[in-house]
N, C-alpha and C positions, 0 to 999 in steps of 0.2 A: 892356793890358784883354782883349784877346782871349785871354790865356792863361788868365785869371781865370774867364773864360765858360766854358772848355774845362774847366778844374778842376772846376769845381760840377756842370758836367753830365755829368761823369765819375764822378760819385761818392765822387770821391777824399776823402778825410780828414773829412767832414763828418758826425756823427754824429748820428742822429737822439735826442732824449730819450726815455726809457722811465719808465712811471709807476711811482712808489714802491711799494712794497708797503704800505708804512703809510697810505697814502692810500685803497688800498683797502679795509682792515682797518677805518679810521673809517666807512665804510659802513654797516658791520654793529655799530652800536652803539648800544644801549639805554637811556637814562637811569631809574633806578630813583627815584621823587619818593616822598615821602611820601603815598601812594593814589592813585598812578597811574604808569604807563609812558609813555616820549616816545621813541620811538613806540608805541602800542600793536598795531602790524601791522608786521610786518617781514618784506619776500621777500627769498629767497638761494636759490643753487644748492645740489644735493647733494655733500656734503663742506666745504661752507664751513661757518663759524662765525660767531656772535653774541657778543659782548662786553657784559655788563650790568656798568653804575657807578651805584654807590651814591651820588647826588647829594642825598639826604635825610638827616634827622637822626638816622634808627632805623636798627637790626640789620633786615636784610631775609632772608628766606629765599626762594627759586624753587620753586615743585612743579610737576614735569611728571609725567604718569601714570607714566614709566618711569624718572625720576632726580629727586634732590631738591638742590638746590645746598647748600654749607655755609652757615652764616651770614656774610652780606656786609655786612661793617660798613660805617658813612659814609667815603666815601672808595677802599672798596675794590672789587674788580672780579670776576666769575666770568665763565669763558667755557666755551660748548659748541660742538661741531661736530655736524653732523648727517649723516646719513652716507645716510638714505633720505627718499626724496620723500614729502609728506604736509603736512597742519597739523597744527602743537604748540599746543595749548593752555597756559598755563601761569598759575599763580595765585602772588601774592606774598603773605609774612604779614608784618606784621598785615595785616588787613581782607582776605582772602582772598574772600570771596564777592563783592566789588565790585572787587577788586583785579587784574584778570586781561587777559591780552593773547594774541596770535598769531605764532608765526612759520609761514609758510608756504614750504616747501622743495619747488623744482621741479628736476625732473631737466632736464640740458643740453641 
């Protein structure tokens, strides 16, 4: 029994779990619905990316000031990385006037 206490106290052989990268990536996912985004606001750090998944029934295109996504068919996804801090408003088509959301990128 004393040997077991010494073994764990000395740090011998017990590895602490590390978070899986796929879990982190799941946090930066936006669902494209037919007429809205979920969530419609997401905050990330500089250099991080966001993945949009088309969970709707129609094809969609995302429009940023500097980038336009390809057509995202139902079940497909589009990923974009953000290298500069700032707020990025984007529109979705169809319904672009009311179909908008924001990615807020903050410096670490």
